ROPATI-357808 format. One record per residue (C-alpha): residue number from 1; y, z, x. Coordinates in steps of 0.001 Angstrom, whole numbers. Layout:
BEGIN
+-----+---------+---------+---------+
:   i :      py :      pz :      px :
+-----+---------+---------+---------+
: NUM :       Y :       Z :       X :
...
+-----+---------+---------+---------+
// end
This chain:
BEGIN
+-----+---------+---------+---------+
:   i :      py :      pz :      px :
+-----+---------+---------+---------+
:   1 :   -5842 :   16952 :    -792 :
:   2 :   -8439 :   19531 :     817 :
:   3 :  -10044 :   15923 :    1674 :
:   4 :   -7196 :   15215 :    4394 :
:   5 :   -5095 :   16031 :    7410 :
:   6 :   -2029 :   15225 :    7470 :
:   7 :      88 :   14521 :   11103 :
:   8 :    3483 :   13418 :   12012 :
:   9 :    6212 :   12283 :    9413 :
:  10 :    6645 :    8542 :    9418 :
:  11 :   10068 :    8560 :    7691 :
:  12 :   11836 :   10206 :    5189 :
:  13 :   14220 :    9156 :    2312 :
:  14 :   15724 :   10726 :   -1050 :
:  15 :   12987 :   12805 :   -2855 :
:  16 :   10418 :   11536 :    -566 :
:  17 :    8918 :   12240 :    2627 :
:  18 :    5821 :    9835 :    4175 :
:  19 :    3206 :   11241 :    6926 :
:  20 :     678 :   10079 :    8705 :
:  21 :   -2718 :   11190 :    7568 :
:  22 :   -6581 :   10923 :    7986 :
:  23 :   -9731 :   11294 :    5903 :
:  24 :  -11345 :   14412 :    7269 :
:  25 :  -14707 :   13968 :    9025 :
:  26 :  -14111 :   10023 :    9112 :
:  27 :  -11679 :    7975 :   11495 :
:  28 :   -9820 :    6321 :    8490 :
:  29 :   -6098 :    6834 :    8810 :
:  30 :   -3758 :    6822 :    5443 :
:  31 :     -22 :    7194 :    4394 :
:  32 :     673 :   10214 :    2323 :
:  33 :    3620 :   10243 :     353 :
:  34 :    5177 :   13644 :    -818 :
:  35 :    7388 :   13068 :   -3490 :
:  36 :    9648 :   15493 :   -5467 :
:  37 :    8432 :   15720 :   -9582 :
:  38 :   11290 :   14029 :  -10694 :
:  39 :   10278 :   10690 :   -9995 :
:  40 :    6627 :   10906 :  -11968 :
:  41 :    8263 :    8095 :  -14212 :
:  42 :    7784 :    6013 :  -11072 :
:  43 :    4927 :    7259 :   -9705 :
:  44 :    2835 :    6870 :  -13054 :
:  45 :    4013 :    3431 :  -13573 :
:  46 :    2692 :    2859 :  -10076 :
:  47 :    -748 :    4183 :  -10164 :
:  48 :   -1377 :    2562 :  -13602 :
:  49 :    -838 :    -672 :  -12302 :
:  50 :   -1787 :    -672 :   -8732 :
:  51 :   -5148 :    1759 :   -8791 :
:  52 :   -7310 :    -972 :  -10370 :
:  53 :   -5548 :   -3838 :   -7191 :
:  54 :   -7900 :   -4792 :   -4534 :
:  55 :   -5913 :   -7402 :   -2417 :
:  56 :   -5425 :   -7674 :    1388 :
:  57 :   -1780 :   -8928 :     685 :
:  58 :   -1024 :   -6013 :   -1728 :
:  59 :    -687 :   -2120 :    -678 :
:  60 :   -4124 :    -401 :   -1608 :
:  61 :   -3603 :    3187 :   -3893 :
:  62 :   -6472 :    5678 :   -2906 :
:  63 :   -5485 :    8629 :   -4895 :
:  64 :   -2921 :   11022 :   -6065 :
:  65 :   -2500 :   14636 :   -6480 :
:  66 :     152 :   17565 :   -7791 :
:  67 :     784 :   20455 :   -6342 :
:  68 :    3725 :   23424 :   -7648 :
:  69 :    6458 :   21151 :   -6377 :
:  70 :    5412 :   17846 :   -6027 :
:  71 :    3348 :   14756 :   -6110 :
:  72 :    1150 :   13528 :   -3722 :
:  73 :     396 :   10016 :   -3313 :
:  74 :   -2406 :    8764 :   -1005 :
:  75 :   -2249 :    4794 :     158 :
:  76 :   -3457 :    2689 :    2723 :
:  77 :   -2011 :    2739 :    6096 :
:  78 :     896 :     575 :    6812 :
:  79 :    3181 :    1925 :    9950 :
:  80 :    4136 :   -1389 :   11089 :
:  81 :    7631 :   -1177 :    9716 :
:  82 :    9124 :   -2959 :    6354 :
:  83 :   10137 :   -6642 :    6440 :
:  84 :   13503 :   -5198 :    6058 :
:  85 :   13236 :   -3479 :    9496 :
:  86 :   12257 :   -6213 :   11161 :
:  87 :   15157 :   -8289 :    9836 :
:  88 :   17771 :   -5675 :   10671 :
:  89 :   15929 :   -5368 :   14270 :
:  90 :   15625 :   -9418 :   15255 :
:  91 :   18234 :  -10889 :   12953 :
:  92 :   16995 :  -14479 :   11872 :
:  93 :   13483 :  -15356 :   12213 :
:  94 :   12088 :  -18304 :   13745 :
:  95 :   10065 :  -20905 :   11219 :
:  96 :    6790 :  -19572 :   12499 :
:  97 :    6982 :  -16187 :   11844 :
:  98 :    8708 :  -16996 :    8076 :
:  99 :    5663 :  -18903 :    7366 :
: 100 :    3244 :  -16462 :    8820 :
: 101 :    5061 :  -13646 :    6581 :
: 102 :    5638 :  -15804 :    3805 :
: 103 :    1957 :  -16669 :    3108 :
: 104 :    1208 :  -13050 :    3103 :
: 105 :    3817 :  -12431 :     400 :
: 106 :    2721 :  -15281 :   -1919 :
: 107 :    -684 :  -14637 :   -1926 :
: 108 :     298 :  -10848 :   -3044 :
: 109 :    2591 :  -11857 :   -5388 :
: 110 :     484 :  -14506 :   -7076 :
: 111 :   -2433 :  -12291 :   -7161 :
: 112 :    -392 :   -9622 :   -8943 :
: 113 :     790 :  -13107 :  -11435 :
: 114 :   -2651 :  -14109 :  -11897 :
: 115 :   -3208 :  -10143 :  -13159 :
: 116 :     168 :  -10885 :  -15942 :
: 117 :    2088 :   -8479 :  -13312 :
: 118 :    5621 :   -8854 :  -12871 :
: 119 :    6835 :   -7451 :   -9495 :
: 120 :   10318 :   -7390 :  -10911 :
: 121 :   12185 :   -5955 :   -7718 :
: 122 :   10888 :   -8092 :   -4583 :
: 123 :   12815 :   -7238 :   -1551 :
: 124 :   12097 :   -6922 :    2110 :
: 125 :   12131 :   -3400 :    1885 :
: 126 :    8888 :   -3357 :    -399 :
: 127 :    6909 :   -5698 :    1969 :
: 128 :    5249 :   -3937 :    4857 :
: 129 :    3355 :   -4550 :    7668 :
: 130 :      20 :   -2816 :    8481 :
: 131 :    1130 :   -3102 :   12083 :
: 132 :   -1928 :   -5856 :   12799 :
: 133 :     136 :   -9014 :   11468 :
: 134 :    -850 :   -8533 :    7995 :
: 135 :    2263 :   -8003 :    5384 :
: 136 :    1790 :   -6334 :    2024 :
: 137 :    3531 :   -5909 :   -1343 :
: 138 :    4246 :   -2257 :   -1677 :
: 139 :    5970 :     601 :   -3802 :
: 140 :    5638 :   -1289 :   -7184 :
: 141 :    7291 :    1482 :   -8999 :
: 142 :    9577 :   -1050 :  -11083 :
: 143 :    6659 :   -3394 :  -11943 :
: 144 :    5282 :   -4302 :  -15132 :
: 145 :    2865 :   -6052 :  -17319 :
: 146 :    4120 :   -9088 :  -18890 :
: 147 :    6294 :   -8783 :  -21998 :
: 148 :    6224 :   -5063 :  -21218 :
: 149 :    8845 :   -2479 :  -22199 :
: 150 :    9413 :    -655 :  -18872 :
: 151 :   12187 :    1467 :  -19968 :
: 152 :   10366 :    2369 :  -23276 :
: 153 :    7777 :    4000 :  -21132 :
: 154 :   10337 :    5705 :  -18237 :
: 155 :   11775 :    7069 :  -21842 :
: 156 :    8581 :    8866 :  -23114 :
: 157 :    7631 :   10162 :  -19813 :
: 158 :   11221 :   11703 :  -19614 :
: 159 :   11083 :   12877 :  -22782 :
: 160 :    7677 :   14670 :  -22104 :
: 161 :    8772 :   16502 :  -19256 :
: 162 :   11991 :   16762 :  -20160 :
: 163 :   11626 :   21441 :  -20214 :
: 164 :    9630 :   20864 :  -16839 :
: 165 :   10679 :   18937 :  -13813 :
: 166 :   13473 :   16513 :  -15479 :
: 167 :   16007 :   19346 :  -16663 :
: 168 :   19292 :   18455 :  -15895 :
: 169 :   18282 :   15168 :  -14537 :
: 170 :   19713 :   12072 :  -16194 :
: 171 :   17516 :    9733 :  -17879 :
: 172 :   15334 :    6935 :  -15586 :
: 173 :   16736 :    3579 :  -15768 :
: 174 :   14016 :    1116 :  -15531 :
: 175 :   16082 :   -1500 :  -13131 :
: 176 :   17002 :   -2002 :   -9132 :
: 177 :   19980 :     142 :   -7894 :
: 178 :   21490 :   -3214 :   -6997 :
: 179 :   21064 :   -6624 :   -7878 :
: 180 :   20828 :   -8590 :   -4289 :
: 181 :   17636 :  -10223 :   -5316 :
: 182 :   17751 :  -10331 :   -9477 :
: 183 :   18048 :  -13615 :  -10946 :
: 184 :   20777 :  -15028 :  -12655 :
: 185 :   19086 :  -15505 :  -15900 :
: 186 :   17864 :  -11468 :  -16061 :
: 187 :   21471 :  -10340 :  -15385 :
: 188 :   22497 :  -12547 :  -18223 :
: 189 :   20305 :   -9936 :  -20336 :
: 190 :   17031 :  -12200 :  -20311 :
: 191 :   13502 :  -10578 :  -19507 :
: 192 :   11717 :  -10487 :  -16121 :
: 193 :    9757 :  -13778 :  -15853 :
: 194 :    7752 :  -14970 :  -12852 :
: 195 :   10108 :  -17332 :  -12549 :
: 196 :   12506 :  -14571 :  -12084 :
: 197 :    9848 :  -13265 :   -9344 :
: 198 :    9937 :  -16524 :   -7610 :
: 199 :   13278 :  -16421 :   -7287 :
: 200 :   13296 :  -13021 :   -5521 :
: 201 :   10949 :  -14829 :   -3285 :
: 202 :   13425 :  -17369 :   -2409 :
: 203 :   15858 :  -14728 :   -1570 :
: 204 :   13200 :  -12822 :     631 :
: 205 :   13040 :  -16206 :    2648 :
: 206 :   16577 :  -16676 :    2819 :
: 207 :   17318 :  -13444 :    4086 :
: 208 :   14514 :  -14024 :    6920 :
: 209 :   15870 :  -17157 :    8152 :
: 210 :   19757 :  -16022 :    8139 :
: 211 :   19255 :  -12751 :    9088 :
: 212 :   21317 :  -11203 :    6260 :
: 213 :   21222 :  -11260 :    2368 :
: 214 :   21964 :  -14239 :     -20 :
: 215 :   25078 :  -12636 :   -1085 :
: 216 :   26415 :   -9953 :     977 :
: 217 :   28640 :   -8385 :   -1602 :
: 218 :   28901 :   -4464 :   -2245 :
: 219 :   30711 :   -4436 :   -5258 :
: 220 :   28585 :   -4736 :   -7985 :
: 221 :   30618 :   -6445 :  -10201 :
: 222 :   31343 :   -8903 :   -7770 :
: 223 :   28031 :   -9784 :   -6758 :
: 224 :   26955 :  -10155 :  -10500 :
: 225 :   29339 :  -13136 :  -10969 :
: 226 :   28428 :  -14446 :   -7310 :
: 227 :   24747 :  -14489 :   -8442 :
: 228 :   25909 :  -16173 :  -11806 :
: 229 :   28402 :  -18494 :  -10461 :
: 230 :   28720 :  -19561 :   -6748 :
: 231 :   26193 :  -22162 :   -5172 :
: 232 :   24094 :  -21708 :   -2707 :
: 233 :   24938 :  -22431 :     758 :
: 234 :   21782 :  -22808 :    3317 :
: 235 :   22597 :  -21163 :    6401 :
: 236 :   23106 :  -21881 :   10016 :
: 237 :   20987 :  -21327 :   12508 :
: 238 :   22150 :  -20285 :   16077 :
: 239 :   21492 :  -22769 :   18840 :
: 240 :   19994 :  -26383 :   19042 :
: 241 :   17407 :  -25461 :   16201 :
: 242 :   17746 :  -26473 :   12886 :
: 243 :   16505 :  -25637 :    9762 :
: 244 :   13396 :  -27713 :    9342 :
: 245 :   13736 :  -30609 :    5811 :
: 246 :   10481 :  -28610 :    4379 :
: 247 :   12206 :  -25212 :    4329 :
: 248 :   15090 :  -26561 :    3312 :
: 249 :   13538 :  -28362 :     522 :
: 250 :   11521 :  -24980 :    -385 :
: 251 :   14981 :  -22812 :    -421 :
: 252 :   16628 :  -25170 :   -2360 :
: 253 :   13810 :  -25483 :   -5297 :
: 254 :   13482 :  -21634 :   -5506 :
: 255 :   17180 :  -20755 :   -5718 :
: 256 :   17739 :  -22667 :   -8398 :
: 257 :   19856 :  -20523 :  -11130 :
: 258 :   17932 :  -22343 :  -14188 :
: 259 :   14850 :  -21104 :  -14118 :
: 260 :   13626 :  -24059 :  -16527 :
: 261 :   14256 :  -26386 :  -13351 :
: 262 :   13325 :  -23862 :  -10576 :
: 263 :    9762 :  -24448 :   -8601 :
: 264 :    6481 :  -23067 :  -10445 :
: 265 :    3367 :  -21423 :   -8407 :
: 266 :    1494 :  -24805 :   -8482 :
: 267 :    4670 :  -26734 :   -6289 :
: 268 :    5437 :  -23532 :   -4079 :
: 269 :    1666 :  -23405 :   -3330 :
: 270 :    1467 :  -26854 :   -2490 :
: 271 :    4452 :  -27203 :   -1043 :
: 272 :    4499 :  -29301 :    2629 :
: 273 :    5971 :  -25907 :    4271 :
: 274 :    3255 :  -24364 :    4272 :
: 275 :     818 :  -27045 :    5622 :
: 276 :   -2117 :  -26436 :    3287 :
: 277 :   -2307 :  -23222 :    4001 :
: 278 :   -2128 :  -21848 :       6 :
: 279 :   -2951 :  -25180 :   -1127 :
: 280 :   -6632 :  -23443 :   -1867 :
: 281 :   -5242 :  -20866 :   -4410 :
: 282 :   -5004 :  -23886 :   -7077 :
: 283 :   -7565 :  -26029 :   -6675 :
: 284 :   -9200 :  -26996 :   -9933 :
: 285 :  -11842 :  -25653 :  -11587 :
: 286 :  -14575 :  -26670 :  -13781 :
: 287 :  -16464 :  -24630 :  -16928 :
: 288 :  -16246 :  -21481 :  -17440 :
: 289 :  -14013 :  -19953 :  -14908 :
: 290 :  -13696 :  -16333 :  -14257 :
: 291 :   -9791 :  -17264 :  -14156 :
: 292 :  -10128 :  -17990 :  -17779 :
: 293 :  -12135 :  -14373 :  -18470 :
: 294 :   -9676 :  -12807 :  -16232 :
: 295 :   -6875 :  -13640 :  -18662 :
: 296 :   -8123 :  -12416 :  -21401 :
: 297 :   -9542 :   -9453 :  -19549 :
: 298 :   -5484 :   -8822 :  -18592 :
: 299 :   -4209 :   -9310 :  -22074 :
: 300 :   -6742 :   -6358 :  -23257 :
: 301 :   -5684 :   -4364 :  -20168 :
: 302 :   -2118 :   -4752 :  -20891 :
: 303 :   -2412 :   -3671 :  -24496 :
: 304 :   -4398 :    -735 :  -23069 :
: 305 :   -1950 :     269 :  -20732 :
: 306 :     820 :     -49 :  -23123 :
: 307 :    -605 :    2679 :  -24607 :
: 308 :   -1493 :    4949 :  -21676 :
: 309 :    1353 :    4225 :  -19772 :
: 310 :    2357 :    7490 :  -20454 :
: 311 :     222 :   10470 :  -20893 :
: 312 :     295 :   14116 :  -22243 :
: 313 :    1264 :   16526 :  -19361 :
: 314 :   -1890 :   17351 :  -17618 :
: 315 :   -3693 :   20662 :  -18029 :
: 316 :   -4484 :   23250 :  -15113 :
: 317 :   -8037 :   22773 :  -15156 :
: 318 :   -8244 :   19140 :  -15050 :
: 319 :  -10042 :   17835 :  -11751 :
: 320 :   -9916 :   14013 :  -11738 :
: 321 :   -9854 :   11742 :   -9224 :
: 322 :   -8404 :    8068 :   -9801 :
: 323 :  -11066 :    6786 :   -7292 :
: 324 :  -14126 :    8596 :   -9529 :
: 325 :  -13350 :    6057 :  -12438 :
: 326 :  -16874 :    4475 :  -12658 :
: 327 :  -18517 :    8023 :  -11907 :
: 328 :  -16703 :    9388 :  -15161 :
: 329 :  -17840 :    6249 :  -17107 :
: 330 :  -21467 :    6797 :  -16209 :
: 331 :  -21404 :   10629 :  -16875 :
: 332 :  -19920 :    9927 :  -20520 :
: 333 :  -23132 :    7692 :  -20818 :
: 334 :  -26530 :   10274 :  -22097 :
: 335 :  -28883 :    7570 :  -20249 :
: 336 :  -28910 :    4033 :  -18608 :
: 337 :  -30875 :    2611 :  -21775 :
: 338 :  -28395 :    3715 :  -24082 :
: 339 :  -25364 :    2860 :  -21479 :
: 340 :  -26687 :    -840 :  -21692 :
: 341 :  -27366 :    -667 :  -25548 :
: 342 :  -23920 :     567 :  -25978 :
: 343 :  -22268 :   -1941 :  -23305 :
: 344 :  -24159 :   -4748 :  -24539 :
: 345 :  -23148 :   -4330 :  -28247 :
: 346 :  -19340 :   -3628 :  -27203 :
: 347 :  -19850 :   -7076 :  -25611 :
: 348 :  -21263 :   -8883 :  -28338 :
: 349 :  -17869 :   -7683 :  -30040 :
: 350 :  -15614 :   -8727 :  -27515 :
: 351 :  -14091 :  -12183 :  -28219 :
: 352 :  -12847 :  -12558 :  -24555 :
: 353 :  -16223 :  -13077 :  -23033 :
: 354 :  -17921 :  -16495 :  -24158 :
: 355 :  -21282 :  -16963 :  -25179 :
: 356 :  -22464 :  -19102 :  -22760 :
: 357 :  -21756 :  -16196 :  -19927 :
: 358 :  -23417 :  -13717 :  -22357 :
: 359 :  -26703 :  -15907 :  -22364 :
: 360 :  -26636 :  -16276 :  -18516 :
: 361 :  -24980 :  -12845 :  -16917 :
: 362 :  -27431 :  -10383 :  -16141 :
: 363 :  -27388 :   -6886 :  -18151 :
: 364 :  -25551 :   -5123 :  -15082 :
: 365 :  -23033 :   -7415 :  -14432 :
: 366 :  -22319 :   -7210 :  -18498 :
: 367 :  -21956 :   -3544 :  -18281 :
: 368 :  -20096 :   -3618 :  -15141 :
: 369 :  -17513 :   -6139 :  -16772 :
: 370 :  -17201 :   -3217 :  -19676 :
: 371 :  -16336 :   -1119 :  -17694 :
: 372 :  -13755 :   -2423 :  -16068 :
: 373 :  -11565 :   -2372 :  -19862 :
: 374 :  -12507 :     800 :  -20483 :
: 375 :  -10012 :    3580 :  -19674 :
: 376 :   -9176 :    7055 :  -20665 :
: 377 :   -6040 :    8922 :  -20759 :
: 378 :   -7444 :   11293 :  -18018 :
: 379 :   -7415 :    8272 :  -15245 :
: 380 :   -3670 :    8017 :  -15586 :
: 381 :   -3191 :   11585 :  -14406 :
: 382 :   -2911 :   13254 :  -10920 :
: 383 :   -5042 :   15847 :  -10084 :
: 384 :   -3577 :   19184 :  -10062 :
: 385 :   -3568 :   21561 :   -7475 :
: 386 :   -2501 :   24918 :   -8780 :
: 387 :   -4318 :   27178 :   -6170 :
: 388 :   -3333 :   25217 :   -2718 :
: 389 :     445 :   25301 :   -2603 :
: 390 :     346 :   24376 :    1076 :
: 391 :    -889 :   21240 :    2140 :
: 392 :   -3066 :   21364 :    5421 :
: 393 :    -980 :   20500 :    8778 :
: 394 :   -3073 :   20066 :   12140 :
: 395 :   -1810 :   22353 :   14928 :
: 396 :    -359 :   21231 :   18280 :
: 397 :   -2758 :   20462 :   21035 :
: 398 :   -3122 :   23534 :   23340 :
: 399 :   -6006 :   24236 :   26229 :
: 400 :   -7002 :   26639 :   28387 :
: 401 :   -7129 :   25380 :   31854 :
: 402 :   -9891 :   27613 :   33075 :
: 403 :  -12165 :   26488 :   30003 :
: 404 :  -11838 :   22779 :   31184 :
: 405 :  -14707 :   21067 :   33208 :
: 406 :  -13155 :   19827 :   36422 :
: 407 :   -9922 :   21532 :   38551 :
: 408 :   -6837 :   20605 :   37576 :
: 409 :   -4757 :   20802 :   40669 :
: 410 :   -3064 :   17812 :   41541 :
: 411 :   -3443 :   15907 :   38269 :
: 412 :   -1568 :   18592 :   36404 :
: 413 :    1479 :   16489 :   36726 :
: 414 :     665 :   12921 :   35758 :
: 415 :    4246 :   11929 :   36573 :
: 416 :    3438 :   12900 :   40697 :
: 417 :     124 :   10719 :   40595 :
: 418 :    -516 :    7110 :   42105 :
: 419 :   -2417 :    4699 :   40506 :
: 420 :   -5543 :    5680 :   42460 :
: 421 :   -5534 :    9279 :   41588 :
: 422 :   -4714 :    8601 :   38014 :
: 423 :   -7703 :    6089 :   38078 :
: 424 :   -9739 :    8747 :   39689 :
: 425 :   -8766 :   11747 :   36962 :
: 426 :   -9870 :    8997 :   34372 :
: 427 :  -13184 :    8469 :   35776 :
: 428 :  -13398 :   12495 :   35404 :
: 429 :  -12624 :   12534 :   31912 :
: 430 :  -14621 :    9420 :   31151 :
: 431 :  -17841 :   11370 :   33176 :
: 432 :  -17302 :   14570 :   31305 :
: 433 :  -17080 :   13201 :   27776 :
: 434 :  -20253 :   10845 :   27949 :
: 435 :  -22115 :   14288 :   29382 :
: 436 :  -20841 :   15959 :   26477 :
: 437 :  -21491 :   13534 :   23800 :
: 438 :  -24728 :   12739 :   25115 :
: 439 :  -25653 :   15950 :   23480 :
: 440 :  -23984 :   18428 :   21363 :
: 441 :  -24342 :   21714 :   22761 :
: 442 :  -25856 :   24563 :   20423 :
: 443 :  -23741 :   27378 :   21863 :
: 444 :  -20597 :   28438 :   20835 :
: 445 :  -19244 :   28428 :   24392 :
: 446 :  -20427 :   24635 :   24667 :
: 447 :  -18298 :   23738 :   21681 :
: 448 :  -15440 :   26040 :   23144 :
: 449 :  -15118 :   23515 :   26210 :
: 450 :  -15767 :   20563 :   24379 :
: 451 :  -12875 :   21657 :   22065 :
: 452 :  -11075 :   22595 :   24878 :
: 453 :  -11430 :   19045 :   26856 :
: 454 :  -10073 :   17108 :   23467 :
: 455 :   -7318 :   19113 :   23253 :
: 456 :   -6265 :   18417 :   26353 :
: 457 :   -6549 :   14674 :   26297 :
: 458 :   -4732 :   14885 :   23154 :
: 459 :   -1912 :   17029 :   24785 :
: 460 :   -1903 :   14729 :   28234 :
: 461 :   -1889 :   11405 :   26282 :
: 462 :     966 :   12408 :   23849 :
: 463 :    3251 :   15250 :   25452 :
: 464 :    3183 :   14699 :   29425 :
: 465 :    5590 :   12340 :   31382 :
: 466 :    4259 :    9037 :   31900 :
: 467 :    1665 :    9561 :   28962 :
: 468 :    1503 :    6309 :   27907 :
: 469 :     111 :    4530 :   31140 :
: 470 :   -2496 :    7567 :   31359 :
: 471 :   -3349 :    6771 :   27960 :
: 472 :   -3713 :    3334 :   28928 :
: 473 :   -6175 :    4043 :   31934 :
: 474 :   -8533 :    5907 :   29516 :
: 475 :   -8690 :    3069 :   27045 :
: 476 :   -9316 :     542 :   29582 :
: 477 :  -12161 :    2731 :   30276 :
: 478 :  -13610 :    2773 :   27015 :
: 479 :  -12837 :    6419 :   26584 :
: 480 :  -11975 :    5739 :   22925 :
: 481 :  -16010 :    5140 :   22846 :
: 482 :  -16806 :    8913 :   23563 :
: 483 :  -14038 :   10115 :   21796 :
: 484 :  -15570 :    8414 :   18173 :
: 485 :  -18794 :    9556 :   18906 :
: 486 :  -17516 :   13205 :   19668 :
: 487 :  -15480 :   12976 :   16247 :
: 488 :  -18322 :   11121 :   13977 :
: 489 :  -21054 :   13604 :   15464 :
: 490 :  -18573 :   16422 :   15785 :
: 491 :  -20510 :   19924 :   14606 :
: 492 :  -17410 :   21647 :   13155 :
: 493 :  -14661 :   21543 :   11068 :
: 494 :  -12287 :   21701 :   14252 :
: 495 :  -14387 :   19050 :   16232 :
+-----+---------+---------+---------+
// end
């Protein structure tokens, strides 16, 4: 965690606080989750499924760490809010918005299913925005590989840490707290499947267009009975706008209680509602395809995951980051020649790779493919941080007026400035930043002046009245370019 700075709190929930963070010496911002240790079973499950996933519509896992009292999870920054918060604020969404958001959800969920991963608890609270019109699947704590018994995995984690983090805690359950988005066949005791995820997808679409859940019932027993027995009533829209025939057809096809009659992926992706946006995902391919290789690789991965999903308690001297997976494999090999020879011998024994591909793929590609099949127990352990019991937080912006390269005078109170004065002050700051970013002072006093100026800008843009207007003026003058230059080339950790 020494590589990260923690900023303000984004939100707080039961047993979890989420902060905005940044990787030191970069402008790469992240979300940092501080989670109590009795949620270890959920985080372990999330990490083992997400650490290899790389898709624009799935929230990306970075790293995780362990301190004395908490587990820390580092993920890509998605601070645009959840789909649930958007529906709560706006109510029913127009079909144009549903089409945009729905296409993002479908692409992410389809990618998971191609990897034989079932989401199992898809709902609007687990669909988040990165703030730039891109929606991503998140919080895969209850997800699992196809055919996997997640309850057994949770039980093993509970038993392994019973004397530590689970003392006095109930045995965790591998199911959602409420059944609002659970498919009828699962409520009847059936297994989760691709089809059950598609039912949940239909429930999400319904909520977006209706502004409410499909079955708004707080009593769990009555809710289950409604999902099993009540017919689907399409939502009515306010005003003159009505649901289009295409969207109505998509809803009716997904919300079929009998899974065998429910829409499958080819029918969903080629549905007229998307106007061809998703049809590229189901284009037929010829020859030996990557998809066919992925299926066999995923089968092996599933069997390996089932073995290492729960692991032994990490020792205190373990220092391993999941971002270093490839490096750890390379270190394990004595040299490049032996690595290639060993990898090729494993490759010849692996039935999932065709003879045709073995003869045409380069040696480096073969080695890379084998690396992706290899796992070690350490890869599914958080990095313990024994000595660092307090995670570093940034201090409030503080500056000294006498160290500023200009006199504050009338500029001390932004709320009293006219637009002309505000432009003048912004030009003054722009000039000073351009001068300091052109060359870094080598003396200590020069560094203090530069750092003090940055603190003044931060304080002015965040803490004063009328600060938003002034920040917009600075942005209009491309001040951010000078700021980025200072951050990138700063000569000290304070910079």
